[in-house]
C-alpha positions in Angstrom: -26.2 8.2 1.4 -28.1 5.9 3.7 -28.3 3.2 1.1 -24.5 3.3 0.5 -24.0 3.0 4.3 -26.2 -0.1 4.3 -24.3 -1.6 1.4 -21.0 -0.9 3.0 -22.1 -2.8 6.1 -22.3 -6.0 4.0 -19.3 -5.6 1.7 -16.0 -3.7 1.4 -16.0 -4.4 -2.3 -17.8 -1.4 -3.8 -17.1 1.0 -6.7 -19.4 3.5 -8.3 -19.3 3.9 -12.1 -20.6 7.4 -13.0 -21.9 8.0 -16.5 -21.5 11.8 -16.0 -18.0 13.0 -17.1 -15.7 13.5 -14.2 -15.2 17.2 -15.1 -18.8 17.7 -14.0 -18.6 16.0 -10.6 -17.3 19.0 -8.7 -20.1 20.7 -6.8 -22.6 18.0 -7.5 -24.0 15.0 -5.7 -21.3 12.9 -7.4 -18.7 14.8 -5.4 -20.6 13.9 -2.2 -20.9 10.2 -3.2 -17.2 10.1 -4.1 -16.4 10.9 -0.5 -18.4 7.8 0.6 -17.3 5.2 -2.0 -14.6 5.0 -4.7 -16.1 6.6 -7.9 -14.9 6.1 -11.5 -16.1 7.4 -14.8 -18.2 5.0 -16.8 -15.7 4.4 -19.7 -13.2 1.6 -20.5 -10.5 3.2 -18.3 -12.8 3.8 -15.4 -14.2 0.3 -15.6 -10.7 -1.1 -15.4 -9.9 1.1 -12.4 -13.1 -0.1 -10.7 -12.2 -3.8 -11.3 -8.7 -3.2 -10.0 -10.2 -1.5 -6.9 -12.5 -4.4 -6.0 -10.0 -7.2 -6.7 
């Protein structure tokens, strides 16, 4: 979490692409990270969403 905080001090353009399927994020560290930065699944749709987020 500290690393993400430092990154966010330098840019507002941040998105996390997670290779773990989104169904498995609940109750994991992915759920915690998703509260800190926008998180998307690492698939074509998620990549498009992440690009749209940082534009």
